[in-house]
VOPAGU-2260 file (C-alpha; in pm, 1 decimal, decimal comma):
REM VOPAGU-2260
SITE   aa  ch    i         X         Y         Z
SITE  UNK   A    0    -637,7     861,2   -1209,5
SITE  UNK   A    1    -299,4     700,0   -1251,3
SITE  UNK   A    2      18,2     626,4   -1025,1
SITE  UNK   A    3     289,8     529,8   -1268,5
SITE  UNK   A    4     594,6     338,2   -1151,2
SITE  UNK   A    5     892,8     380,4   -1401,1
SITE  UNK   A    6     679,1     -68,5     997,9
SITE  UNK   A    7     339,3      47,0    1041,3
SITE  UNK   A    8     290,4     182,3    1390,6
SITE  UNK   A    9     -69,0     311,3    1419,9
SITE  UNK   A   10     -82,5     339,8    1785,4
SITE  UNK   A   11    -326,5      36,7    1853,0
SITE  UNK   A   12    -245,3    -218,1    2106,6
SITE  UNK   A   13    -344,8    -509,6    1898,3
SITE  UNK   A   14     -99,8    -806,2    1889,2
SITE  UNK   A   15      93,9    -835,7    1564,8
SITE  UNK   A   16     -60,3   -1052,6    1279,4
SITE  UNK   A   17      53,4   -1374,3    1337,5
SITE  UNK   A   18     393,7   -1459,2    1161,1
SITE  UNK   A   19     332,8   -1733,4     826,0
SITE  UNK   A   20     135,3   -1738,5     495,3
SITE  UNK   A   21    -165,8   -1526,6     454,0
SITE  UNK   A   22    -453,4   -1479,7     176,0
SITE  UNK   A   23    -466,5   -1105,1     146,1
SITE  UNK   A   24    -624,2    -853,4     -83,5
SITE  UNK   A   25    -485,7    -521,8    -186,5
SITE  UNK   A   26    -726,2    -248,0     -93,7
SITE  UNK   A   27    -489,7      79,0    -123,5
SITE  UNK   A   28    -204,8     232,7    -317,2
SITE  UNK   A   29    -106,7     557,3    -170,3
SITE  UNK   A   30     158,9     799,6    -305,5
SITE  UNK   A   31     340,6     920,6      -6,9
SITE  UNK   A   32     578,1    1128,1    -206,9
SITE  UNK   A   33     971,1    1186,3    -173,8
SITE  UNK   A   34    1049,8    1136,2     183,2
SITE  UNK   A   35    1321,1    1292,8     349,6
SITE  UNK   A   36    1669,5    1148,1     400,7
SITE  UNK   A   37    1712,1     914,5     714,3
SITE  UNK   A   38    2050,6     811,4     804,5
SITE  UNK   A   39    2232,2     646,3     514,1
SITE  UNK   A   40    1881,1     628,1     312,6
SITE  UNK   A   41    1857,0     913,5      59,4
SITE  UNK   A   42    1541,0    1101,5     -15,6
SITE  UNK   A   43    1337,0     869,5    -259,2
SITE  UNK   A   44     970,4     889,0    -400,7
SITE  UNK   A   45     761,3     647,7    -222,2
SITE  UNK   A   46     438,6     448,8    -236,4
SITE  UNK   A   47     262,5     254,2      12,7
SITE  UNK   A   48      82,6     -52,5     -63,8
SITE  UNK   A   49    -192,1    -170,5     175,1
SITE  UNK   A   50    -326,0    -511,5     209,0
SITE  UNK   A   51    -613,0    -666,8     432,1
SITE  UNK   A   52    -608,7   -1005,4     556,3
SITE  UNK   A   53    -977,1   -1121,3     549,0
SITE  UNK   A   54    -926,1   -1441,1     784,5
SITE  UNK   A   55    -763,3   -1212,2    1064,2
SITE  UNK   A   56   -1052,7   -1008,1    1219,8
SITE  UNK   A   57   -1053,0    -766,5    1460,6
SITE  UNK   A   58   -1348,3    -555,8    1647,4
SITE  UNK   A   59   -1340,4    -175,1    1566,5
SITE  UNK   A   60   -1598,7     105,6    1677,8
SITE  UNK   A   61   -1694,8     401,0    1463,6
SITE  UNK   A   62   -1974,3     650,3    1528,2
SITE  UNK   A   63   -2088,6     387,4    1796,9
SITE  UNK   A   64   -2126,3     110,5    1591,0
SITE  UNK   A   65   -1919,5    -195,1    1658,4
SITE  UNK   A   66   -1804,3    -425,7    1354,4
SITE  UNK   A   67   -1540,2    -673,9    1269,8
SITE  UNK   A   68   -1285,3    -567,5     995,8
SITE  UNK   A   69   -1005,8    -754,6     842,7
SITE  UNK   A   70    -649,6    -682,6     972,6
SITE  UNK   A   71    -445,1    -477,9     756,4
SITE  UNK   A   72     -73,1    -433,1     662,9
SITE  UNK   A   73     131,6    -206,3     451,6
SITE  UNK   A   74     480,5    -159,2     333,7
SITE  UNK   A   75     665,8     133,1     178,9
SITE  UNK   A   76     843,6      75,1    -180,5
SITE  UNK   A   77    1042,7     330,6    -384,9
SITE  UNK   A   78     826,3     428,0    -685,1
SITE  UNK   A   79    1070,7     287,6    -942,0
SITE  UNK   A   80    1070,1     -19,9   -1143,6
SITE  UNK   A   81    1439,3     -38,5   -1129,8
SITE  UNK   A   82    1620,7    -388,9   -1086,8
SITE  UNK   A   83    1764,6    -233,9    -799,9
SITE  UNK   A   84    1464,5    -114,1    -614,3
SITE  UNK   A   85    1235,7    -315,8    -399,5
SITE  UNK   A   86     923,5    -257,0    -599,8
SITE  UNK   A   87     992,5    -457,8    -928,7
SITE  UNK   A   88    1098,0    -791,3    -750,4
SITE  UNK   A   89     805,3    -793,7    -499,0
SITE  UNK   A   90     562,2    -740,7    -785,8
SITE  UNK   A   91     708,6    -989,5   -1025,7
SITE  UNK   A   92     691,5   -1246,3    -751,0
SITE  UNK   A   93     340,0   -1141,0    -668,1
SITE  UNK   A   94     227,7   -1183,7   -1064,0
SITE  UNK   A   95     432,6   -1514,3   -1082,3
SITE  UNK   A   96     639,8   -1365,4   -1398,1
SITE  UNK   A   97     866,5   -1094,6   -1518,9
SITE  UNK   A   98     753,3    -776,5   -1655,8
SITE  UNK   A   99     764,9    -720,4   -2030,6
SITE  UNK   A  100     995,4    -434,4   -2174,0
SITE  UNK   A  101     653,5    -255,7   -2273,6
SITE  UNK   A  102     516,0    -297,2   -1919,5
SITE  UNK   A  103     847,4    -174,3   -1794,4
SITE  UNK   A  104     778,8     143,5   -1985,1
SITE  UNK   A  105     508,8     244,7   -1745,8
SITE  UNK   A  106     301,7      -1,2   -1528,8
SITE  UNK   A  107      16,8     163,1   -1353,2
SITE  UNK   A  108       1,2      65,8    -989,7
SITE  UNK   A  109    -381,0     128,8    -946,5
SITE  UNK   A  110    -422,5    -201,2   -1108,8
SITE  UNK   A  111    -298,4    -362,2    -772,5
SITE  UNK   A  112    -627,3    -269,6    -588,6
SITE  UNK   A  113    -836,5    -561,2    -586,9
SITE  UNK   A  114    -574,8    -806,4    -651,4
SITE  UNK   A  115    -529,3   -1115,4    -425,7
SITE  UNK   A  116    -203,2   -1266,3    -320,7
SITE  UNK   A  117     -41,2   -1466,0     -46,7
SITE  UNK   A  118     160,6   -1257,6     204,3
SITE  UNK   A  119     434,0   -1415,3     384,5
SITE  UNK   A  120     486,0   -1200,4     730,2
SITE  UNK   A  121     770,9   -1238,6     966,3
SITE  UNK   A  122     790,6   -1095,9    1306,8
SITE  UNK   A  123    1054,9    -837,0    1397,8
SITE  UNK   A  124    1146,3    -610,3    1676,4
SITE  UNK   A  125    1135,2    -253,5    1627,1
SITE  UNK   A  126    1430,3      -3,1    1666,2
SITE  UNK   A  127    1529,7     261,3    1915,8
SITE  UNK   A  128    1256,5     317,6    2138,5
SITE  UNK   A  129    1043,2      65,0    1993,3
SITE  UNK   A  130    1285,6    -214,3    2029,7
SITE  UNK   A  131    1075,7    -401,7    2291,6
SITE  UNK   A  132     770,7    -434,4    2044,1
SITE  UNK   A  133     720,4    -679,7    1796,3
SITE  UNK   A  134     593,6    -598,3    1430,4
SITE  UNK   A  135     464,7    -814,4    1163,9
SITE  UNK   A  136     641,5    -736,0     824,8
SITE  UNK   A  137     594,5    -849,9     485,4
SITE  UNK   A  138     856,8   -1076,5     381,9
SITE  UNK   A  139     740,7   -1180,9      36,8
SITE  UNK   A  140     439,7   -1175,2    -195,2
SITE  UNK   A  141     319,0   -1445,4    -391,9
SITE  UNK   A  142      44,5   -1541,4    -617,9
SITE  UNK   A  143    -258,9   -1749,4    -531,9
SITE  UNK   A  144    -248,8   -2132,1    -627,3
SITE  UNK   A  145    -435,0   -2184,7    -943,3
SITE  UNK   A  146    -823,6   -2216,1    -902,8
SITE  UNK   A  147    -831,4   -2057,6    -559,4
SITE  UNK   A  148   -1133,8   -1816,2    -530,2
SITE  UNK   A  149   -1056,2   -1472,3    -507,5
SITE  UNK   A  150   -1167,1   -1204,8    -259,7
SITE  UNK   A  151   -1281,8    -857,4    -280,0
SITE  UNK   A  152   -1167,2    -611,6     -19,3
SITE  UNK   A  153   -1416,5    -522,6     265,2
SITE  UNK   A  154   -1224,2    -194,5     352,9
SITE  UNK   A  155   -1284,2     114,9     147,3
SITE  UNK   A  156   -1053,0     116,8    -151,6
SITE  UNK   A  157    -810,6     407,5    -182,2
SITE  UNK   A  158    -637,2     505,2    -478,6
SITE  UNK   A  159    -420,7     834,2    -423,8
SITE  UNK   A  160    -132,8    1017,5    -633,0
SITE  UNK   A  161     -12,9    1363,1    -587,0
SITE  UNK   A  162      48,9    1366,7    -942,7
SITE  UNK   A  163    -325,4    1413,9    -988,9
SITE  UNK   A  164    -295,1    1755,6    -845,8
SITE  UNK   A  165    -161,4    2091,3   -1010,3
SITE  UNK   A  166    -189,6    2265,0    -688,0
SITE  UNK   A  167    -259,0    2210,9    -299,4
SITE  UNK   A  168    -323,2    1833,3    -226,7
SITE  UNK   A  169    -648,9    1710,1     -76,7
SITE  UNK   A  170    -582,7    1408,1     123,6
SITE  UNK   A  171    -901,3    1153,5     111,3
SITE  UNK   A  172   -1070,3    1121,3     438,2
SITE  UNK   A  173   -1019,5     767,4     467,2
SITE  UNK   A  174    -632,8     772,5     504,6
SITE  UNK   A  175    -500,2     711,5     850,7
SITE  UNK   A  176    -349,6    1017,3    1026,0
SITE  UNK   A  177      22,3     846,6    1037,7
SITE  UNK   A  178      -9,6     794,3     640,1
SITE  UNK   A  179    -121,0    1186,0     652,0
SITE  UNK   A  180     184,2    1291,1     834,7
SITE  UNK   A  181     418,3    1119,7     587,8
SITE  UNK   A  182     230,7    1296,3     288,5
SITE  UNK   A  183     237,6    1634,7     435,7
SITE  UNK   A  184     626,9    1617,6     502,5
SITE  UNK   A  185     686,2    1499,3     128,3
SITE  UNK   A  186     888,7    1733,4    -103,3
SITE  UNK   A  187     571,1    1709,6    -357,8
SITE  UNK   A  188     319,3    1803,9     -85,6
SITE  UNK   A  189     531,2    2093,1      15,4
SITE  UNK   A  190     588,8    2250,0    -344,8
SITE  UNK   A  191     208,4    2203,7    -459,7
SITE  UNK   A  192      78,5    2408,0    -152,3
SITE  UNK   A  193     216,9    2713,1    -317,9
SITE  UNK   A  194      53,4    2659,0    -652,8
SITE  UNK   A  195    -320,1    2692,4    -766,4
SITE  UNK   A  196    -553,8    2397,8    -745,1
SITE  UNK   A  197    -694,3    2307,1   -1082,3
SITE  UNK   A  198    -741,1    1908,8   -1047,3
SITE  UNK   A  199   -1051,0    1696,9    -896,5
SITE  UNK   A  200    -993,9    1512,1    -571,4
SITE  UNK   A  201    -828,9    1180,4    -584,6
SITE  UNK   A  202   -1056,5     842,9    -688,3
SITE  UNK   A  203   -1175,2     618,6    -400,7
SITE  UNK   A  204   -1425,9     346,9    -453,4
SITE  UNK   A  205   -1463,6      -8,7    -521,4
SITE  UNK   A  206   -1175,0    -233,3    -631,1
SITE  UNK   A  207   -1177,3    -406,1    -973,6
SITE  UNK   A  208   -1114,6    -760,0    -820,2
SITE  UNK   A  209   -1225,5   -1089,6    -928,3
SITE  UNK   A  210   -1006,0   -1114,0   -1231,3
SITE  UNK   A  211   -1095,4   -1423,7   -1447,3
SITE  UNK   A  212    -725,8   -1498,3   -1558,0
SITE  UNK   A  213    -450,7   -1625,6   -1351,8
SITE  UNK   A  214    -231,5   -1304,0   -1382,5
SITE  UNK   A  215    -342,2   -1101,1   -1062,9
SITE  UNK   A  216    -265,2    -747,7   -1246,5
């Protein structure tokens, strides 16, 4: 599969991830489609990038079994490498150098899964009814220092693109419900719901990770 690029409330009562710099690993790239216009923000095709923070653990219970897993955080980006968008500057900061002209012709976002980085998190209050809640948000994404060991994600990795479907979209089981809701309300999901499915389900599996050179992707 490929996903070419030309506030995360989940109902949990955990305190926000501490502000500051964290070693993180990307474990998910999810196409959430064209989201409806909100206020002054026009409808745009969006992608959700998900990271886990290995040194920030939380105990979860699944199927009666308790285990500790890394805290996770995500951010939405417009699916475009335009200079005016928010995806291109983030990726260039992460990789530590600009894209070449050839790379700008079509960069496959699946290459992010398994890539390590430093996430700089800031705390901000929510809006409206959630103004009293404090959220951790991604302020910047930076490459690891040279020579630092690279980690592999502990969460099940997921790469999902609605372009992989010629008909009704099947959302992976390991996608959280709040992300599922974003996908379902998208223009692409609604349009594909009325055509015939001819494409296999999306890819999930092990991330590449552990790259030998200094460029994360």
